[in-house]
C-alpha positions in Angstrom: 24.0 5.1 12.0 24.5 5.0 8.3 22.3 7.2 6.2 19.8 5.3 4.1 20.9 5.6 0.5 19.2 4.8 -2.8 22.3 5.3 -5.0 21.9 3.0 -8.1 18.3 2.3 -7.2 15.3 3.0 -9.5 11.9 3.9 -8.1 8.4 4.4 -9.5 6.1 6.6 -7.4 2.5 6.8 -8.7 0.4 9.8 -7.8 3.6 11.8 -7.3 2.5 15.1 -8.8 1.6 16.4 -5.4 0.8 15.6 -1.8 2.3 12.4 -0.3 3.7 11.1 -3.6 5.7 14.3 -4.2 7.4 14.1 -0.9 8.3 10.4 -1.5 9.8 11.2 -4.9 11.8 14.2 -3.6 13.2 12.3 -0.6 14.1 9.2 -2.7 15.8 11.4 -5.3 17.7 13.4 -2.7 19.1 10.0 -1.4 20.3 9.0 -4.8 17.4 7.2 -6.5 16.4 7.6 -10.1 12.7 8.3 -10.0 9.8 7.8 -12.4 7.4 10.5 -11.3 4.0 9.2 -12.4 0.8 11.4 -12.2 -2.1 11.7 -14.6 -2.7 15.2 -13.2 -6.5 14.7 -12.8 -8.7 16.2 -10.1 -9.2 14.6 -6.7 -12.2 12.6 -8.0 -10.2 11.4 -11.0 -11.5 13.7 -13.7 -9.3 15.3 -16.3 -5.5 15.3 -16.7 -2.6 17.8 -16.6 0.9 16.8 -17.7 2.5 19.6 -15.8 1.8 18.0 -12.4 4.4 15.3 -12.8 6.8 17.5 -14.8 7.0 20.1 -12.0 8.2 17.5 -9.5 10.7 16.2 -12.1 12.0 19.8 -12.5 12.4 20.1 -8.7 14.4 16.9 -8.7 16.6 17.7 -11.6 17.3 21.2 -10.6 18.6 19.8 -7.3 21.0 17.5 -9.2 18.8 14.4 -9.1 17.6 12.0 -11.9 13.9 11.8 -12.7 11.5 11.4 -15.6 7.8 12.2 -15.8 5.1 9.6 -16.7 1.6 10.7 -17.5 0.2 7.3 -18.1 -3.0 6.3 -16.2 -2.5 3.5 -13.6 -6.1 2.4 -14.2 -5.4 0.3 -17.4 -3.1 -2.6 -18.0 -1.5 -0.6 -20.8 -0.9 2.3 -18.5 0.7 0.2 -15.9 3.0 -1.4 -18.5 4.0 2.1 -19.8 4.9 3.3 -16.4 7.2 0.4 -15.7 8.6 0.6 -19.3 9.5 4.2 -18.6 11.8 3.0 -15.7 13.3 0.3 -17.9 13.9 2.6 -20.9 15.4 5.5 -18.9 17.2 3.8 -16.1 17.5 0.1 -17.1 15.7 -1.6 -14.2 13.2 -1.2 -11.5 13.9 -1.7 -7.8 11.1 0.1 -6.0 7.4 0.7 -6.6 5.4 3.0 -4.3 1.7 2.6 -5.2 0.3 5.9 -4.1 -2.1 7.1 -6.9 -5.7 7.5 -5.6 -9.0 9.3 -6.0 -12.0 9.9 -3.9 -15.7 9.4 -4.7 -17.3 9.5 -1.3 -20.9 8.7 -0.8 -23.0 6.8 1.7 -23.4 3.1 0.8 -27.1 3.5 0.0 -26.4 6.3 -2.4 -23.2 5.0 -4.0 -23.4 4.5 -7.8 -21.7 1.8 -9.8 -19.6 4.4 -11.6 -18.2 5.6 -8.3 -17.3 2.1 -7.2 -15.7 1.3 -10.5 -13.7 4.5 -10.7 -12.2 4.0 -7.2 -11.4 0.3 -7.7 -9.8 1.1 -11.1 -7.3 3.6 -9.7 -6.5 2.2 -6.2 -6.8 -1.6 -6.5 -6.5 -2.3 -10.2 -4.1 0.5 -10.7 -1.7 -0.9 -8.1 -2.1 -4.4 -9.7 -1.4 -3.1 -13.2 1.8 -1.3 -12.2 3.0 -3.9 -9.8 2.7 -7.0 -12.0 5.2 -6.0 -14.7 7.4 -4.5 -12.1 7.3 -7.7 -10.1 8.4 -9.7 -13.1 11.3 -7.4 -13.7 12.3 -7.5 -10.0 12.3 -11.3 -10.0 14.8 -11.4 -12.8 17.1 -9.1 -10.8 16.5 -10.8 -7.4 15.6 -7.7 -5.6 12.6 -5.5 -5.0 10.6 -3.3 -2.7 6.9 -2.6 -2.8 5.0 -0.1 -0.7 1.2 -0.1 -1.1 -0.9 2.8 0.2 -3.9 1.5 2.0 -5.9 3.5 4.5 -7.3 3.3 8.0 -10.7 3.7 6.3 -10.2 0.3 4.8 -8.6 -1.4 7.9 -11.0 0.1 10.5 -13.8 1.6 8.4 -15.1 5.1 7.9 -18.5 6.6 7.2 -19.2 7.3 3.5 -16.2 5.4 2.1 -17.4 1.9 1.2 -15.8 2.0 -2.3 -12.6 3.6 -1.0 -12.4 1.3 2.1 -12.9 -1.8 0.0 -10.2 -0.8 -2.5 -7.8 0.0 0.3 -8.3 -3.2 2.2 -7.9 -5.1 -1.1 -4.4 -3.6 -1.3 -3.5 -5.2 2.0 -4.4 -8.6 0.5 -2.4 -7.8 -2.7 0.7 -6.8 -0.7 0.5 -9.9 1.5 0.5 -12.2 -1.5 3.4 -10.4 -3.1 5.3 -10.7 0.1 4.7 -14.5 0.1 5.4 -15.0 -3.6 8.4 -12.6 -3.7 10.2 -14.0 -0.7 12.6 -16.3 -2.6 13.4 -13.5 -5.0 14.5 -10.9 -2.4 11.2 -8.9 -2.9 9.7 -7.3 0.2 6.2 -5.9 0.2 4.6 -3.8 2.9 1.6 -1.4 3.4 1.4 2.1 4.7 -1.8 3.7 6.1 -1.1 7.4 6.1 -2.8 10.1 8.0 -1.8 13.3 6.2 -3.1 16.6 4.9 -3.5 16.4 1.1 -6.0 17.8 -1.3 -8.1 14.7 -0.9 -8.2 14.8 2.9 -8.0 18.4 3.9 -11.7 18.8 4.4 -12.1 15.5 6.1 -9.4 16.1 8.7 -10.7 19.5 9.9 -8.5 21.0 12.7 -6.2 18.0 12.7 -5.0 18.9 9.2 -2.4 21.4 10.5 -0.8 18.7 12.6 -0.5 15.9 10.0 1.8 17.2 7.2 2.7 14.7 4.4 6.4 15.1 5.3 5.7 13.2 8.6 4.6 10.1 6.6 7.5 10.2 4.2 10.2 8.7 6.6 8.2 5.5 7.1 7.6 5.0 3.4 11.2 5.7 2.5 12.4 3.3 5.1 10.1 0.6 3.8 11.4 1.2 0.3 15.0 0.9 1.4 17.5 -2.0 1.2 17.9 -1.7 5.0 14.3 -2.7 5.5 14.1 -6.5 5.8 10.5 -6.4 6.9 7.8 -7.8 4.7 4.1 -8.7 4.9 3.4 -5.9 7.3 1.1 -2.9 7.6 2.0 0.4 9.3 0.1 3.5 10.3 1.9 6.8 10.0 0.6 10.3 10.8 1.4 13.4 12.9 4.7 11.9 14.0 3.3 8.6 15.3 4.4 5.4 13.6 2.8 2.1 14.6 2.3 -1.4 13.3 -1.2 -2.5 12.3 -1.8 -6.3 12.2 -4.5 -9.0 11.8 -4.1 -11.4 14.7 -5.5 -14.9 15.1 -6.8 -15.7 18.6 -6.7 -19.2 20.1 -10.4 -19.4 20.0 -12.6 -22.3 21.2 -12.0 -25.9 20.2 -15.1 -28.1 20.0 -13.3 -31.0 21.6 -13.7 -33.3 18.6 -17.5 -32.9 18.4 -18.8 -34.2 15.1 -21.7 -31.8 15.2 -21.5 -28.1 16.4 -24.6 -26.0 16.6 -25.2 -22.3 16.6 -26.2 -22.7 20.2 -22.7 -24.0 20.9 -21.2 -21.0 19.3 -23.4 -18.7 21.3 -22.3 -20.4 24.5 -18.6 -20.0 23.7 -18.6 -16.7 21.9 -16.7 -14.9 24.7 -13.9 -17.5 24.4 -14.0 -17.3 20.6 -13.6 -13.5 20.7 -10.9 -13.4 23.5 -7.7 -11.8 22.3 -5.2 -13.3 24.8 -2.5 -15.4 23.3 -3.1 -14.3 19.7 -0.6 -15.0 16.9 0.1 -13.1 13.7 0.1 -15.6 10.8 2.4 -14.8 7.9 0.3 -16.8 5.4 -2.6 -19.1 5.3 -0.1 -21.9 5.7 0.7 -20.6 9.2 -3.0 -20.7 10.2 -3.4 -24.3 8.9 -0.2 -25.3 10.7 -1.7 -23.9 13.9 -4.9 -25.7 13.4 -3.2 -29.0 12.8 -1.2 -28.5 16.0 -4.5 -28.0 17.9 -6.1 -31.0 16.4 -3.1 -33.2 17.2 -2.9 -31.9 20.7 -6.6 -32.5 21.3 -6.8 -36.0 19.9 
């Protein structure tokens, strides 16, 4: 099997000053990519900044013979996102890959969550990915090639106590990636999502004894594959952690058809709720068009 190579490819990795992002940047660079290592260098809750975080990773890459530049711009503003992409264009002439990894935590129960904690998390995770990805997407369309990897979370897909802001932001990234997959298809742009389970400074306390078994390096292979030219997948979500890699998906069950009834009551729904919820025979739509096409087929078949 041919080794996956990133020679002549240019990648942006946000939140790459440590943890998961650092491992992505190092692996991409070792495989030949030129990398923009972006990290504001703030604390886990998004406070402060430290330019040395990104620079240390750049130094690791260049000392090993790779090519990298540091970016200290914040993903949480449109100007910051533009600056990060411009760093790739100015230093390496193009942008092929964006791994949206930057994130913070402001965990509180829903009843106690303050607006400032909601805004801060949405700004970094959801808006931050948008602000970096939009200018990158435009550049990729011009070149006819691109790879996006968005970092969501099982806390968003499945839910987790005390993480309403984080979970909402992370599930929003799934929607963002899905639309980019649809809009980027004709331009050779693929977009996928990773839900990592890994020991980082943000998760170490949450994971407890499991932390020792879920190193960031065990997530990296999945992300690097999704960022590669060899990956032809798009519009998908993957869980990776502890050496287990699995697809996560939203399926559409056949459900219950009301046989052309002009009026349907809540009582009818209650009577058929088991059939509505049944999972047998599900499909995995690739867009809203797939769902509508399926509905039209049902209507045609029943009438």
